[in-house]
C-alpha positions, 0 to 999 in steps of 0.5 A: 724213682728208684734212682732218686731214692738211692741218691737221697739215701746216699746223701743222708748216709754221708751226712750222718757219717760226717757228723760221726767223724767230728765234734765240731758241730757241738756247742763249746761250753756245753760240758753235759754234751761233750762226748768221749772219743773212742781210741782203738789201739793197733798192733799186729800179732807179729809186729807192724810194718812200721816197727819192721821197716823202721828197724831196717831203715835205722839198722836198729833191729827190733827183736821178734820177741818184743814184737810178739809180746806186744802183739799178745798184750795189745788187748790188755792195753786196750782194756786198761785204756777203756777202763781209765782213759774215759775218766781222764778225758771227761774230766779235762773236757768238762773243766776246759768246756770244749769237745775233742775234735774227733769222735774216734782215733787209732793209736799205733803201738810201737816197740821201736826206738821211736818216742810216743807222738801225737801226729801221727798218734803213736804210743811206745810201749817198750818200757812196759814189756817184760824185757825192759830193764825195769818195766814201768807200772801198767797204771801209767799207761793211760797218762802216756796216751792222754798226754799225746791226745792232749796235744791234739786237743790243745792245738784246736783251742788256739795260742792266745796265752799270756804265758807264751809272751811271759816265757817267750825265751823258752824252747818250743817244746817247753812252751808246747807242754805248759798247759798240757802238763797242767791238765795232767796234774789237774786230772790226776789230782782229781782222780786221786792218782797219787802214784801216777802223779809221783811217777810223772813228776819223777820222769819229767825231772829225771827221765826226759830231756831238759825241755820237759823238765823245764816245763814241769818246773815252770808249772809246778815250782815257778807258777801254779798248775791252776793258773794254767788251767784258768788260762786254758779256760780263758782261751777256750772262751775266746775260741767260742767267741 
């Protein structure tokens, strides 16, 4: 009898654990119930194995001072995301009408030469350090993390956009950022984050590779960001069906 009790307890426990790790059981379109995933920022006091190993492999050493500063400031970045990030995500989810695929995620910070990526989720904070030639304003950190999270979010919605056909001659990177950049602009305007939007506009037009600039020009200058938001919502409806 005791054995059966523990077996049942194990099964029930695993069921609730599985439910807590995924939002796939949620009803798409029910924006009142869309939860915000918890994002944990990870960095160690004296650097991470990733930063140290990458330095050795690429022969481009990351200074200990940079890793130590990142280690000291990880709570600062976590606090900033916790204060601002939920608003970014909630606005995006409510507009599109679909949940994020995960309840929680870990984002590994880095001060190496590697750019921020969505898979694995790595956020480069080198530009925010005191050693940067012109440190980026802390207020833009949430949009950088939001950007990578939206790659994961949009992958789950599908690829039935008519804009993919219209701009089929564009690079994969450009096509992969059209709806994402529209979402960034939508959220920032909704929150009144004019300074962050201006920073983003300058970064896309002058600070990143041409494929990003091209995507931003399509969203802002050729089309209208709102048309991409409407298209995104249509794709979400198709996914529900």
